[in-house]
C-alpha positions in Angstrom: -10.7 1.3 -17.3 -12.8 0.5 -14.4 -10.0 -1.9 -12.7 -7.5 0.6 -12.0 -8.6 0.8 -8.5 -7.8 -2.6 -8.3 -4.6 -2.7 -10.0 -3.3 0.6 -7.5 -4.9 -1.3 -4.4 -2.5 -4.5 -5.3 0.4 -2.9 -6.5 0.2 -0.4 -2.7 -0.7 -4.2 -1.3 2.9 -5.8 -3.0 4.7 -2.4 -1.8 3.5 -3.0 2.0 4.1 -6.8 1.6 7.4 -6.3 0.8 8.1 -3.6 3.4 6.9 -6.2 6.0 9.7 -9.1 4.9 12.2 -5.8 4.9 11.3 -5.1 8.3 11.8 -9.1 9.3 15.4 -8.9 8.2 16.3 -5.9 9.5 14.3 -7.2 12.8 16.4 -10.1 12.6 19.7 -8.8 11.4 19.9 -7.4 15.3 19.4 -11.4 17.0 23.0 -12.4 18.4 24.3 -15.4 16.5 27.5 -16.9 17.7 28.4 -14.9 14.1 29.5 -11.0 14.8 27.6 -8.7 12.2 27.2 -5.0 12.1 23.8 -5.4 12.3 23.9 -6.5 16.2 24.9 -2.7 17.4 24.3 -0.3 14.2 20.2 0.7 15.5 21.3 0.7 19.5 20.8 4.7 20.2 23.5 6.6 21.8 22.7 9.4 24.6 25.4 11.8 22.8 25.2 15.3 24.3 21.6 15.0 25.5 20.4 13.4 22.4 19.6 10.1 20.6 21.3 8.9 18.0 21.8 5.9 16.8 25.0 4.6 16.6 25.6 4.0 12.9 25.2 7.3 12.8 28.1 8.4 15.6 30.8 5.2 14.3 32.0 2.7 11.9 31.3 -0.6 12.5 32.5 -3.4 10.8 33.4 -7.1 11.4 37.4 -7.8 11.9 37.1 -11.4 12.4 34.4 -14.1 13.0 32.9 -12.9 16.4 34.4 -10.1 17.1 33.0 -6.1 16.0 34.9 -2.9 15.9 33.3 0.0 16.3 35.3 3.0 15.6 33.4 6.2 16.1 34.5 9.6 14.8 34.6 11.8 18.0 36.3 10.1 20.7 34.4 11.9 23.1 31.8 9.6 22.7 33.6 6.2 23.1 31.8 6.5 27.1 28.5 6.9 26.1 28.7 4.5 23.4 29.9 1.8 26.1 27.4 2.8 28.2 24.6 2.3 25.6 25.8 -0.6 24.5 25.9 -2.1 27.9 22.6 -1.3 29.0 21.1 -2.8 25.6 19.7 -6.1 26.0 22.4 -8.0 23.6 24.5 -8.9 26.6 27.9 -7.7 25.3 30.7 -6.4 27.0 32.8 -4.1 25.0 36.5 -2.9 25.6 37.7 0.0 24.7 41.5 1.4 23.9 41.0 5.1 23.7 40.2 5.3 20.1 38.6 1.8 18.9 35.5 -0.1 21.1 35.9 -3.7 20.7 33.6 -6.5 21.7 34.4 -10.0 21.4 31.0 -12.5 20.8 30.6 -15.1 23.6 29.9 -18.9 22.4 26.0 -19.4 22.7 25.2 -22.0 25.0 22.6 -24.4 23.6 19.8 -23.1 25.5 21.1 -19.3 24.8 20.2 -20.5 21.0 16.5 -22.2 22.3 15.9 -19.1 22.8 17.0 -17.3 20.1 15.1 -19.6 17.7 12.3 -18.5 19.9 12.7 -15.2 19.1 13.6 -15.3 15.7 9.9 -17.7 15.2 8.0 -15.1 17.3 9.2 -11.7 14.8 8.2 -14.2 11.7 5.1 -15.0 13.1 4.3 -11.3 13.5 5.7 -10.6 9.7 3.2 -13.6 8.7 0.4 -11.4 10.5 1.5 -7.8 9.2 1.2 -9.4 6.0 -2.1 -10.7 5.9 -3.3 -7.3 7.1 -2.3 -6.0 4.3 -4.3 -8.5 2.1 -7.2 -8.1 4.6 -6.8 -4.1 3.6 -7.1 -4.6 0.2 -9.5 -6.7 0.4 -11.8 -4.3 2.2 -10.6 -2.0 -0.6 -12.1 -3.9 -3.3 -15.0 -4.2 -1.6 -15.1 -0.6 -1.2 -14.9 0.0 -5.0 -17.5 -2.5 -5.8 -19.6 -0.4 -3.8 -18.7 2.9 -5.2 -19.4 0.8 -8.5 -15.7 2.2 -9.5 -14.8 -2.1 -10.3 -16.7 -4.8 -11.8 -16.8 -8.3 -10.2 -14.7 -10.0 -12.1 -12.4 -6.8 -11.6 -12.4 -7.8 -7.7 -12.4 -11.4 -8.5 -9.9 -11.0 -11.0 -7.9 -9.0 -8.1 -8.5 -11.6 -4.9 -6.7 -14.4 -7.0 -3.8 -11.8 -7.8 -3.9 -10.8 -3.9 -3.8 -14.2 -2.8 -0.9 -15.2 -5.0 1.3 -12.1 -3.7 0.2 -12.9 0.3 1.8 -16.7 -0.8 4.5 -15.2 -2.5 5.6 -12.5 0.5 4.5 -15.4 3.0 7.1 -17.9 1.7 10.0 -14.8 1.4 9.5 -14.1 5.2 9.7 -18.2 6.0 12.9 -18.2 4.0 14.1 -15.0 5.5 13.4 -16.8 8.9 14.9 -20.2 8.3 17.9 -18.4 7.1 18.5 -17.1 10.4 17.5 -20.2 12.1 20.3 -22.1 10.5 22.6 -19.6 11.5 22.1 -19.3 14.8 21.9 -23.2 15.2 25.7 -23.3 13.6 28.1 -24.3 15.7 
């Protein structure tokens, strides 16, 4: 019964590490590659009648061709606001509208821009690794607290530390795979 706190701490740590990898995937989805992806613009916030709304809550975003994004707002009156938000974003995209649908054609990436994007991927990947290691540190601190309060034995804590290290290694490897996939996508010509 004394190992319950250790097990709970590990489950909580596993959940938090999983969220770090999930966040990395979401962040990298917004990094532009030579191929169109709805994730590129879905998180752009649009000033719509005085409030900020994510684009994916205002419009249907689709990819009709490999390098074309199509944005169909539910309210046609939002088209100018959406175009303005896309232009203000740091994505360097130029939208064009026919009054019903906004289209964005992604230009080919230069080799220099690809290298910059890979650096961004590596920076975000390192941030995810740090987040995972921070979760490990928090759980280890929790183990020490459990031991101090006599809610876990030394054996429980030692076993928990081993399980926690395996979890940490697994999630760092998952984050590395996400980063490697994105890097390959960016470098693909």
